[in-house]
KOLLOTOR-105622 format. One record per residue (C-alpha): x, y, z; chain. Coordinates in nm, 3 decimals, decimal comma, always signed. Example, Ala and Ser with C-alpha at 12.3 -4.5 7.8 and 13.67 -1.06 7.14 Angstrom:
+---------+---------+---------+----+
:      xx :      yy :      zz : ch :
+---------+---------+---------+----+
:  +1,230 :  -0,450 :  +0,780 :  A :
:  +1,367 :  -0,106 :  +0,714 :  A :
+---------+---------+---------+----+
! end
This chain:
+---------+---------+---------+----+
:      xx :      yy :      zz : ch :
+---------+---------+---------+----+
:  +6,346 : +13,141 : +12,869 :  A :
:  +6,143 : +13,432 : +12,737 :  A :
:  +6,404 : +13,494 : +12,466 :  A :
:  +6,387 : +13,129 : +12,361 :  A :
:  +6,006 : +13,144 : +12,334 :  A :
:  +6,027 : +13,463 : +12,129 :  A :
:  +6,283 : +13,304 : +11,900 :  A :
:  +6,066 : +12,996 : +11,851 :  A :
:  +5,765 : +13,213 : +11,771 :  A :
:  +5,970 : +13,406 : +11,514 :  A :
:  +6,092 : +13,086 : +11,353 :  A :
:  +5,739 : +12,947 : +11,334 :  A :
:  +5,623 : +13,273 : +11,177 :  A :
:  +5,898 : +13,258 : +10,914 :  A :
:  +5,816 : +12,895 : +10,835 :  A :
:  +5,445 : +12,973 : +10,797 :  A :
:  +5,516 : +13,275 : +10,576 :  A :
:  +5,703 : +13,044 : +10,336 :  A :
:  +5,401 : +12,815 : +10,307 :  A :
:  +5,066 : +12,826 : +10,134 :  A :
:  +4,839 : +12,611 : +10,352 :  A :
:  +4,566 : +12,459 : +10,137 :  A :
:  +4,263 : +12,285 : +10,283 :  A :
:  +4,124 : +11,981 : +10,099 :  A :
:  +3,818 : +11,763 : +10,155 :  A :
:  +3,960 : +11,429 : +10,268 :  A :
:  +3,655 : +11,244 : +10,134 :  A :
:  +3,696 : +11,375 :  +9,777 :  A :
:  +3,770 : +11,137 :  +9,492 :  A :
:  +3,961 : +11,173 :  +9,168 :  A :
:  +3,992 : +11,376 :  +8,964 :  A :
:  +3,957 : +11,623 :  +9,253 :  A :
:  +4,179 : +11,438 :  +9,502 :  A :
:  +4,354 : +11,109 :  +9,567 :  A :
:  +4,434 : +11,055 :  +9,934 :  A :
:  +4,666 : +10,776 : +10,047 :  A :
:  +4,743 : +10,720 : +10,416 :  A :
:  +4,597 : +11,060 : +10,495 :  A :
:  +4,823 : +11,235 : +10,243 :  A :
:  +4,716 : +11,412 :  +9,924 :  A :
:  +4,905 : +11,254 :  +9,635 :  A :
:  +4,719 : +11,361 :  +9,320 :  A :
:  +4,422 : +11,551 :  +9,181 :  A :
:  +4,290 : +11,893 :  +9,090 :  A :
:  +4,319 : +12,026 :  +9,447 :  A :
:  +4,684 : +11,925 :  +9,470 :  A :
:  +4,769 : +12,077 :  +9,132 :  A :
:  +4,592 : +12,406 :  +9,206 :  A :
:  +4,764 : +12,438 :  +9,543 :  A :
:  +5,108 : +12,370 :  +9,398 :  A :
:  +5,054 : +12,601 :  +9,099 :  A :
:  +4,945 : +12,892 :  +9,319 :  A :
:  +5,222 : +12,828 :  +9,572 :  A :
:  +5,483 : +12,828 :  +9,295 :  A :
:  +5,356 : +13,158 :  +9,158 :  A :
:  +5,373 : +13,305 :  +9,509 :  A :
:  +5,723 : +13,178 :  +9,582 :  A :
:  +5,588 : +12,956 :  +9,857 :  A :
:  +5,569 : +12,586 :  +9,938 :  A :
:  +5,225 : +12,419 :  +9,935 :  A :
:  +5,118 : +12,232 : +10,248 :  A :
:  +4,787 : +12,046 : +10,243 :  A :
:  +4,550 : +12,006 : +10,538 :  A :
:  +4,307 : +11,717 : +10,495 :  A :
:  +3,969 : +11,734 : +10,671 :  A :
:  +3,628 : +11,575 : +10,611 :  A :
:  +3,371 : +11,792 : +10,434 :  A :
:  +3,169 : +11,875 : +10,747 :  A :
:  +3,475 : +12,021 : +10,924 :  A :
:  +3,610 : +12,237 : +10,641 :  A :
:  +3,409 : +12,551 : +10,705 :  A :
:  +3,487 : +12,597 : +11,074 :  A :
:  +3,853 : +12,509 : +11,027 :  A :
:  +3,896 : +12,759 : +10,745 :  A :
:  +3,723 : +13,032 : +10,945 :  A :
:  +3,958 : +12,958 : +11,236 :  A :
:  +4,263 : +13,008 : +11,016 :  A :
:  +4,378 : +12,645 : +11,016 :  A :
:  +4,453 : +12,693 : +10,646 :  A :
:  +4,492 : +12,986 : +10,411 :  A :
:  +4,247 : +12,882 : +10,144 :  A :
:  +4,013 : +12,622 :  +9,998 :  A :
:  +3,989 : +12,613 :  +9,618 :  A :
:  +3,751 : +12,495 :  +9,344 :  A :
:  +3,439 : +12,604 :  +9,533 :  A :
:  +3,165 : +12,863 :  +9,490 :  A :
:  +3,034 : +13,100 :  +9,758 :  A :
:  +2,695 : +12,926 :  +9,742 :  A :
:  +2,855 : +12,597 :  +9,847 :  A :
:  +3,011 : +12,714 : +10,173 :  A :
:  +2,865 : +12,868 : +10,485 :  A :
:  +3,082 : +13,117 : +10,673 :  A :
:  +3,263 : +13,444 : +10,626 :  A :
:  +3,553 : +13,426 : +10,381 :  A :
:  +3,719 : +13,637 : +10,118 :  A :
:  +3,667 : +13,505 :  +9,766 :  A :
:  +3,932 : +13,505 :  +9,496 :  A :
:  +3,896 : +13,571 :  +9,128 :  A :
:  +3,783 : +13,277 :  +8,911 :  A :
:  +4,020 : +12,979 :  +8,907 :  A :
:  +3,842 : +12,777 :  +8,639 :  A :
:  +3,497 : +12,744 :  +8,486 :  A :
:  +3,322 : +12,412 :  +8,440 :  A :
:  +2,973 : +12,283 :  +8,372 :  A :
:  +2,728 : +12,068 :  +8,560 :  A :
:  +2,544 : +11,824 :  +8,337 :  A :
:  +2,271 : +11,565 :  +8,366 :  A :
:  +2,382 : +11,222 :  +8,250 :  A :
:  +2,125 : +10,959 :  +8,151 :  A :
:  +2,219 : +10,600 :  +8,076 :  A :
:  +2,136 : +10,467 :  +7,731 :  A :
:  +1,897 : +10,200 :  +7,858 :  A :
:  +1,621 : +10,461 :  +7,900 :  A :
:  +1,502 : +10,744 :  +7,672 :  A :
:  +1,704 : +11,066 :  +7,683 :  A :
:  +1,588 : +11,362 :  +7,888 :  A :
:  +1,509 : +11,656 :  +7,662 :  A :
:  +1,430 : +11,907 :  +7,939 :  A :
:  +1,503 : +11,908 :  +8,312 :  A :
:  +1,132 : +11,936 :  +8,391 :  A :
:  +1,094 : +11,573 :  +8,277 :  A :
:  +1,277 : +11,467 :  +8,594 :  A :
:  +0,986 : +11,545 :  +8,826 :  A :
:  +0,955 : +11,257 :  +9,069 :  A :
:  +1,242 : +11,059 :  +8,914 :  A :
:  +1,543 : +10,968 :  +9,133 :  A :
:  +1,855 : +11,162 :  +9,036 :  A :
:  +2,197 : +11,056 :  +9,157 :  A :
:  +2,356 : +11,332 :  +9,367 :  A :
:  +2,637 : +11,367 :  +9,621 :  A :
:  +2,557 : +11,397 :  +9,991 :  A :
:  +2,615 : +11,752 : +10,112 :  A :
:  +2,621 : +11,911 :  +9,766 :  A :
:  +2,359 : +12,166 :  +9,669 :  A :
:  +2,178 : +12,198 :  +9,337 :  A :
:  +1,983 : +12,523 :  +9,364 :  A :
:  +1,890 : +12,527 :  +8,996 :  A :
:  +1,723 : +12,185 :  +9,026 :  A :
:  +1,551 : +12,274 :  +9,352 :  A :
:  +1,418 : +12,598 :  +9,204 :  A :
:  +1,284 : +12,419 :  +8,896 :  A :
:  +1,147 : +12,101 :  +9,053 :  A :
:  +1,085 : +12,193 :  +9,417 :  A :
:  +0,965 : +11,896 :  +9,620 :  A :
:  +0,964 : +11,688 :  +9,302 :  A :
:  +1,345 : +11,694 :  +9,292 :  A :
:  +1,414 : +11,342 :  +9,421 :  A :
:  +1,776 : +11,302 :  +9,530 :  A :
:  +1,946 : +10,963 :  +9,547 :  A :
:  +2,257 : +11,054 :  +9,747 :  A :
:  +2,594 : +10,883 :  +9,721 :  A :
:  +2,902 : +10,955 :  +9,935 :  A :
:  +3,112 : +11,060 :  +9,635 :  A :
:  +3,112 : +11,086 :  +9,258 :  A :
:  +3,279 : +10,750 :  +9,204 :  A :
:  +2,990 : +10,581 :  +9,386 :  A :
:  +2,744 : +10,788 :  +9,184 :  A :
:  +2,895 : +10,672 :  +8,857 :  A :
:  +2,893 : +10,312 :  +8,982 :  A :
:  +2,521 : +10,338 :  +9,061 :  A :
:  +2,456 : +10,460 :  +8,709 :  A :
:  +2,660 : +10,175 :  +8,565 :  A :
:  +2,467 :  +9,915 :  +8,766 :  A :
:  +2,130 : +10,064 :  +8,675 :  A :
:  +2,044 : +10,164 :  +9,034 :  A :
:  +1,969 : +10,511 :  +8,899 :  A :
:  +1,923 : +10,621 :  +8,540 :  A :
:  +2,017 : +10,987 :  +8,587 :  A :
:  +2,299 : +11,160 :  +8,773 :  A :
:  +2,424 : +11,516 :  +8,814 :  A :
:  +2,796 : +11,551 :  +8,756 :  A :
:  +3,049 : +11,813 :  +8,649 :  A :
:  +3,185 : +11,785 :  +8,299 :  A :
:  +3,549 : +11,750 :  +8,409 :  A :
:  +3,462 : +11,459 :  +8,641 :  A :
:  +3,249 : +11,288 :  +8,377 :  A :
:  +3,527 : +11,315 :  +8,118 :  A :
:  +3,778 : +11,174 :  +8,366 :  A :
:  +3,573 : +10,865 :  +8,455 :  A :
:  +3,464 : +10,795 :  +8,101 :  A :
:  +3,828 : +10,801 :  +7,991 :  A :
:  +3,926 : +10,554 :  +8,264 :  A :
:  +3,639 : +10,311 :  +8,218 :  A :
:  +3,693 : +10,042 :  +7,956 :  A :
:  +3,448 : +10,028 :  +7,799 :  A :
:  +3,297 : +10,366 :  +7,888 :  A :
:  +2,942 : +10,380 :  +8,020 :  A :
:  +2,679 : +10,392 :  +7,748 :  A :
:  +2,510 : +10,727 :  +7,799 :  A :
:  +2,309 : +10,981 :  +7,605 :  A :
:  +2,477 : +11,313 :  +7,522 :  A :
:  +2,488 : +11,502 :  +7,855 :  A :
:  +2,222 : +11,767 :  +7,910 :  A :
:  +2,372 : +12,098 :  +8,034 :  A :
:  +2,231 : +12,213 :  +8,369 :  A :
:  +2,445 : +12,516 :  +8,455 :  A :
:  +2,791 : +12,661 :  +8,411 :  A :
:  +2,976 : +12,780 :  +8,718 :  A :
:  +3,298 : +12,957 :  +8,794 :  A :
:  +3,501 : +12,812 :  +9,081 :  A :
:  +3,708 : +13,029 :  +9,315 :  A :
:  +3,919 : +13,000 :  +9,627 :  A :
:  +3,773 : +13,077 :  +9,970 :  A :
:  +4,047 : +13,268 : +10,154 :  A :
:  +4,053 : +13,263 : +10,534 :  A :
:  +4,036 : +13,602 : +10,704 :  A :
:  +4,263 : +13,455 : +10,972 :  A :
:  +4,515 : +13,303 : +10,732 :  A :
:  +4,864 : +13,426 : +10,650 :  A :
:  +4,806 : +13,511 : +10,284 :  A :
:  +4,637 : +13,823 : +10,149 :  A :
:  +4,358 : +13,795 :  +9,894 :  A :
:  +4,560 : +14,023 :  +9,664 :  A :
:  +4,845 : +13,768 :  +9,660 :  A :
:  +4,607 : +13,487 :  +9,571 :  A :
:  +4,446 : +13,687 :  +9,291 :  A :
:  +4,784 : +13,781 :  +9,148 :  A :
:  +4,897 : +13,417 :  +9,153 :  A :
:  +4,576 : +13,304 :  +8,979 :  A :
:  +4,630 : +13,573 :  +8,716 :  A :
:  +4,987 : +13,461 :  +8,649 :  A :
:  +4,880 : +13,095 :  +8,632 :  A :
:  +4,605 : +13,182 :  +8,385 :  A :
:  +4,843 : +13,379 :  +8,163 :  A :
:  +5,115 : +13,113 :  +8,151 :  A :
:  +4,861 : +12,837 :  +8,076 :  A :
:  +4,936 : +12,623 :  +8,382 :  A :
:  +4,575 : +12,618 :  +8,504 :  A :
:  +4,444 : +12,520 :  +8,159 :  A :
:  +4,710 : +12,248 :  +8,129 :  A :
:  +4,611 : +12,116 :  +8,472 :  A :
:  +4,249 : +12,070 :  +8,366 :  A :
:  +4,350 : +11,908 :  +8,038 :  A :
:  +4,546 : +11,645 :  +8,231 :  A :
:  +4,225 : +11,515 :  +8,390 :  A :
:  +4,004 : +11,517 :  +8,081 :  A :
+---------+---------+---------+----+
! end
């Protein structure tokens, strides 16, 4: 019996070593993730996981969890990594990879109101944001006058802007480009006002089965062969 248990443990270890287990927020929307019947079927998170796994000679397996459970699960080693985040966005003790891709957060104002020339003009005005996401640059500038109008996800945020429920939203450039391309006709908006640029990375579990060095090497190879850049272009 003991031999059988040892054999099973060895087989499980071999199977895990052939995988790259990628954690994904199950509440995310496109272009970051499309989830159908609890399974990740498309999006930036899926592409990043598969690109890195391919460059590591592994098979990507995705673990879907709601946003509020990601941090504890990753710390417990339920997955190897969580990508397209910044250290400021996650609580907990992780290793952080080299940069995966850089994007920009922008302020979008609908064309029915005057454009915002400087972020200080937003004092006391509702700004569409996503529940659970942090905007330290806005909080530092506006303090208590940063009035958040939270939505559960970016799709809802864009819908609120389209219906006139809010006139301003914070959104990343890649997500804005994706939704504007899909909408026919696109929302009428002023040219987006840059808020900040940020470089996203992968949070690597200290209890996972993949070394940070392996992740960094895979990111480097994916950057050199253009697969990461091509992935982002697909969603713009």
